N, C-alpha and C positions, 0 to 999 in steps of 0.2 A: 435436852438442848436441841434446838432446831438444826437441821443438817447444814443450812447455809452459814451458821455461826462457827462451824468447825474451821480451824486454820486450813488454808489451801495447801496442798502438798506441792513440793517443788516440781514433781512430775506433771501435776495438773496445770501449773503456771506455764511450764515449758510447752505443754501440749496446746494451750490456748494461744500463746504468743508466737509460736513457730509459724503458723499460717500467715499471721499478720506481718511478721518480719519478712517472710518469703514474698508476700504480695508487694510490700514496700520496695524490696530489693528489685523485683521484676519491673515495677514501674520506673524506678530510678535508672535501671539498666536500659530500659526501652527509651526513656527520655534522652539519655546520654547518646544512644545510638542515633536518635533523630537529630540531635545537635551535630553529631559527626557527619551525618548525611548532608545537613545544611552547609557545613563547612566545605565538604567536598564539592557540593554543587556550585558554590560561589567563590571558592578560593583561587580561581584563575583570574579574578579581578584584583588589581593591586590594592593594597591597604596597609595600614600600620600593623605591627605585630600585636596579637591579642594579649591582654594582661593575664588571662587565664582561660582554660578550656570552656568553662561554663559562663563565667561573667563576661567574657569577651573584652570589649573596650570600656565597659561600664565604670571601673575604678578611675581610669584616666578622665573620662567625661565628667564624673562627679567632682573630681578635683578641679577640673577646668571651669566649673560653674559655681564653685563655692563663693559665698559672699557677693552674689549677683554679678559675678564676672561674666564677660561675654563669651559664651561657649563657641560662638561662631569663629572666634579668632583661632581656636584650635583646629577647626575644620579648614580655615584658610591656610594654616600651616601645613596641614596634610595635603591640601590641593596642590600647593607648591611643590611638595616633596614626592607625592605619588601620582600626580597627573590628574587630568580632568575627570576621570571616572575612578572612584575608589569606594571601598566597602567598609562598613562598620558592623560589628557583631555584638549583640547583647542577648545572652542566653540563646534561644533558638531563632531569634529575629535577626534579619540582616537588612540593612538600609544602604542604599546606593546613593552616593553624592555624585551628581552630574553637573560639573562646572564647565559647561560647554554651550556655545551658541547653537550648535547642532541639536543638542538635547533640549534646550529651551524652546527652539522652534518646533521640534517634533512633539514634545510632550504637552506644551501649553496651548498651542494653536489648534490642536485636534481634540474634538469632544470625546473621542473614543478612549482617551486616558482619563479615568475618573479620579477624583480626589481620593486619597488613601483612607479607607474606612478605619484602619487601625489607629490612625491619628485623629481624624475628625469625629469619629463616633465617641471618643473620650470626652468631647466637649458637649455631648448631648446633655449631660448632667454634671453637677459638681458634688461629688461625694453623695450621690443618690438623689439630689434635688435637681429637677430638670432646669437646664440653664439655656444654652443656645439651641437645644433640640435639633430640629431639622430645618433651621433657617437657611438663608441664602449662603452664608459663609460655610456652614457645616454639612449641608445636604450633599451626600455622595451619589445619589441617584440622579443621573443627568436629566432624564425625562421629567422627573418631579421638580427638580431645580428649575428647568426651563419654564414650566408652567408658573412657578412662583415669580420668576424674573419678568415674565410678561405682565404680571399684575403690578409689579413695582416700577417698571420702566417709565410709565407715564408720569409718576410722581417726581421723577428726576429729569424731566424734559427741560429743554432750554427755556421754554415759556415760563414754567413754574419757577425755575431757579432765578430767572430775572425778577420775578415778583418778590422773592425773599431777600433781595438786597437790602430792603428796609430793616429786616431782622438783623442781618449782619452788621449794618451801620449802628443800629440802636444798641446792640449788646457790646460792640467794640467801643462805643462811646462811653458806656458804663465803665469799661476797663480804663479808658483814658482818664476819667474822673477820679478813679481810685489811684491811678499812678500819679496824677497831679498832686493829690494829698501826700503821697509818699515823697515826691520830689520836693515839695515845699517844706517838709519836715526833715529832709536830708536822710531819709530812711533807706536802707538797702531793701531791695525787692527780690524775692525768689520768683523769677519769671515763670518757671515751669508750673509752680503751684497756682498762680493767678490765671495762667493760660488754661490750665485744666478746668478751673471754675468757669472761665469764659466759654470754652468749647462745649462744656456740658450745658451751660445756659442756652447756647445757640441751638444745639440739637434738640433739647427738650421743647424749646419754643417753635422752631421751624418744623419739627417732625410731629410733635404731639400737642402743640398749643399750650404747654405748661409754662407759665411765667414764674420761674423760681427766684429770680433776682439773687443769684448766688454771690455776686460781687458786692451786694449791699449788706444790710444788717441781718437779713433773714437767715435763720439757721434751719437746715434740713439734713436728714441722715443720708440723702442720696449720694453725695460725693464719696462719703466714707464707705457706703455699700458697694459702689463701683470699684473703689480701690481694693477693698477686701476680696471681692469676687475675682479681680485680676490676679491677686496673689494666689488664690485657689486655682485659677486657670493655669498658672505656671506649674503648680505642684501636680495637678492632674496630668499634665503633659510630660513633665520631667521626673516626677516621683510619685507615681500612682499608688504606691504602697503606703503613702503617708497616713491614710485613714486607719490603718491597722496598728500603728505605733502609738502607745499611750501618751508619749510626750507631745504628740500632735493633736490629741483629741480636742483640746480647748480651741485650737486654731480651726480644726475641721468644723466644729460647732458654729464658730463665727462665720465661716464661709457659707455654710448651709443657710444660716439666718440671713446673710446678705443676699444670696441667690433667691431665697424665698421672698424677701422684701422687694427686690427688683421686679420679680414676676407679679407679685401682688399689686405693686404700683402700676405696672403695665395693664394688668387685668381690669383694674378700676378705671383707668384712663380709657381703654377701648370700650368697655361696657357703657360708660357715661356718654361717649361720643356716638355709639350706635343708637342708644336710646334717644339722644337729641336729634339725630338724623331721621329716625323713624317717626318722631313726633313733629317733624317739620320745623324744628328750631333753627335759628341761624347759627352756623358753626364756622370756625376758622377754616380757611381753605389751605390747610397745611398738608404735610405728607400723609398723615393718618387719614384725613378725610378723602384724599385722592385715592389712597390704597383701598379704603372701604368701598368707594364707588367702583373702582376697577375690579375688586374681588367680587362684587355683586354681579357685574357684567360677565365675569369669567365663570362664576359659580364654583361650588365645592372647595371653599377655602375656610378652614376651621379656625376657631379662636386660639387654639394652642399654637398653631403655626404663626399666627399674628403675634402672639407673645414671644415666640422664638426670635422673630425679627425685631421686635421691640428691644430685646436684650442686645441683639447684634448691633443695632444702631447706637445704643448707648456705648458699647465697647469700641466698635470700629469707628464710629462717627465722632467720638470725643477724644479718646486717648491718643490716637495716631496723629490727629491734626495738632493737638497741643504739643506733642513731642517734636513734630517737624518744626513748628514755630520756635520752640525753645532752642533746638539745635541751630536753627538759622540765626537767631539773636546771638547765640554764643559765638558763632563764627564771625558775625559782623562786629562783635565786641573785640575779637582778636585781630581783625583786619580792618582798621579804620578807613583805609582807602576805598574798600568796597562799600562800607557803610555810607561814606560821603557821596560816592557815585550814585548809590541807590537813593539817597536823600535828594540829590539833584533831580533825579527822574521823577520822584514823587512831587516835588515842588513844581516841576514843569507841567505835569499832568493835572494836578489839583489846584495849584495856585493857592488862594486863600479859602477855597471851599472845604468844609469839614466833612461832608458826606462823599462817599465814593459811589459814582454811578456805574451801572452795568457796562456802559460803553468805555469807561475808564480802564476796566480790567485788561482789555486787549492792548492798551497802550503801555502797560507796565512790562516792557520787553525785557529789560535787564532784571527786574524782579522775578520774572518767570525763570530766567537762567539761574538766579541765586537759589530759588526754591527747588529747582530740579537738582542742582548740585548738592544741596542739603540732603535730598532724598537718596542721592547716589552714595554719599559717605555715611549717612545715618538713617537708613530706612527703618521706620518704626516696626514694620513687619518684615523680617529679614528674608523670608522665603515661603515656599509652598511645596506640597508633595503630590505626587501622582502614583497610582497603582498600576503595575504592569501585569496584565493577565497572561500575556504571551511573551515569548522571547523577543528581544530587540537588540539591534547592533548600533552602538553610538561610539564615535571616535575609534572605530575598529575593535571595540570591546563588546563581546556578547554578554547581554544581561538576561539571565534566565527569567522566565515568567514567575509570578508570585512574589515579586520584590517591590518594596517601596522605593521610589526615586525622589530625592530631594533636589529642588532647584533653588538656588540661594543668591539673591541679588546683592546681599551684603558682601559675600565673598567675591563675586565677580566685580563689584564696584571697587574693590581694594587690590586688584591684581594688575600688574604692569602690562600683561598681555592684552588687557581690554582697555585700560586707561593709563596714559602716560603720567608718571608721577602721581600715583593714585591717592597718596595721603595728603596731597596739596589741594586745598579748597580753591577751585578755579572755575567760576561760572562760565568762562569762555568756552568750555567743552560743549555747552548747550547753546552757543550762538547759532542763529538760523543758518549760517554758512558753514558751520563746522560739520565734520562727518557725523552721521547719525549713529548712536550707540545701539545698533540693532541687536536684539536678543542677548544683551548683557546688562540691560538696565530695565528692571520691571518692578518698581516699588508698589505698583497697583496690580501686579500680575499682568498677563497678556492673554489674548484669545477670548473665547466665550465666557470664561469665568473671571474676567477682569472686574475690578472693584466698581460696583454700581455708583458709589458716592464720591468718586475721585474728582469730578468737576466741582461738586458741592464743597469738598474739602479745600481745593485750591482757590476757589472764589473767596471762601472765608479767610484763608491764610493771607491773601492779597489785601483784603480790606483791613485786617488787623495790623499787618506790617506797614501798610501805607499810613494809617493813622498814627502809629507809634513813631515812625520816622518824621512825620510832619510836625509832631508836637514836642518830641524829646531828643536831647543828646543823651547817650548812655554809654557807660563803660562797665567792664566786668569788675566786680568787687575783688580785691586782692585776697590771696589765701585759699582759693578754690582751685580744683582741678577741672579739666575738660574731659574727664573720663566718661565712658558709657556704662550704664547700669542695665542689666538684663532682668526685666520683670514681666515676662511674657511678651511685652513689646520692649523696644530699646528706648531708653530715656537718658537725659543727662544725670550723672551720678550726684553732682552737687547742686542741682536745681537751677543753675544759671542765675546766680545772684548778681544784680546790677545796681549801679548807682545812677540815678536819673537826674537830669537837669532840664528845665523847661527851655525850649529853643528861644533865642532872642533875649534871654534873661540878662546876659552880660551887657548887651547893647542898652537895655533899659537903665542899668545901673550907671552907665557912663554919662 
């Protein structure tokens, strides 16, 4: 019989396992010592008691986010209880929440505080498939980001944005036609769902020249791919261990397929446009064409980065605007006096005209206040993070270097110390003569890393809202809540179901 077929003796097994067990023990002991070191380094900062030595606050946070609950409400509770600067521990990581005007001013206005790589590098890929990569949203290298921003800035200039009013009007008109059919049939409409289709239609046409007609009969896998990728986005940020658990493997596979499909769609779009430009063909003067022209002038801009920003535009340029509009419609449905006042403003500015001109946008003063108030109470992107390389002192609290600092506009927007009666929807907070909410309101971030597309987004929102108010009376369908759902961005949980009626219909019947 061969020697290796003899049964191993207990002594031999012990002899082999002892070094392994010793090594595991040493590693575990060393890791526990490191966790203890981190605790000692940051425990002078106030914060809630940890659930356990190793897990830190993870159990509480997991419970607070179950069922798409808004985890930021737990952070709001802790900010009220422990003060403007508080810490959260998860294993060896520590995160500092800075709910302070001083912190917002210090960390967002200065380029020396970079986006936190531990957060944004996770969005480079979704479960191994490149997703946002090193695009404008996720790039943590300030110099590299700045070079990208210089390429993209011309595509979002006032001159170009004025030219795409036609796209805003055209796509919003498609929505009005669809809503007219629903109103005539007496059907309830899930406003968030149709607004998602609209904003995706707008961004694909305005940015990439793709006419998808998502509000018509045409079927495309693009909306579902975006939705699936967003779910993966949330899991990567909140539950990065998902891909290692068998019960999630089917979900992970779908997310990877969605991310791959979006990048492939972008790749084909970019290659087709570059080929057309090189061959002297007539091309639409959209954002993509302008970026290609600017990139050629700047030089050294590869296709992978272009794809990264293609994905970024899909996510940031579609989901957030749809969510803002849905929340705004929800509040107008709850507060008819605001809806009627806004309707009067739209009638005064537009009269009988169907299309909204660029010059009209500046006349929608009360609408601007309503949209800003919506972003205060329901910011689709609740916050951002910065990485501290060196020690900093904020609100008299020393924050050691090597920490992640979270700035959260959702929390600040719901605190009495920053906004009186914070849970009351009151657009008068943003009246031109009202005190400015400096450094406590930043739905598009502040400073050099502020959102490139914020003007685009608010122009689109005004066009859609103006057309909706001009054409329809609407009320919220009974039996739904006005709760918030956390799905990487904040959206209405019940979809804002509305019952619509064509304006003037009652007069015609009389």
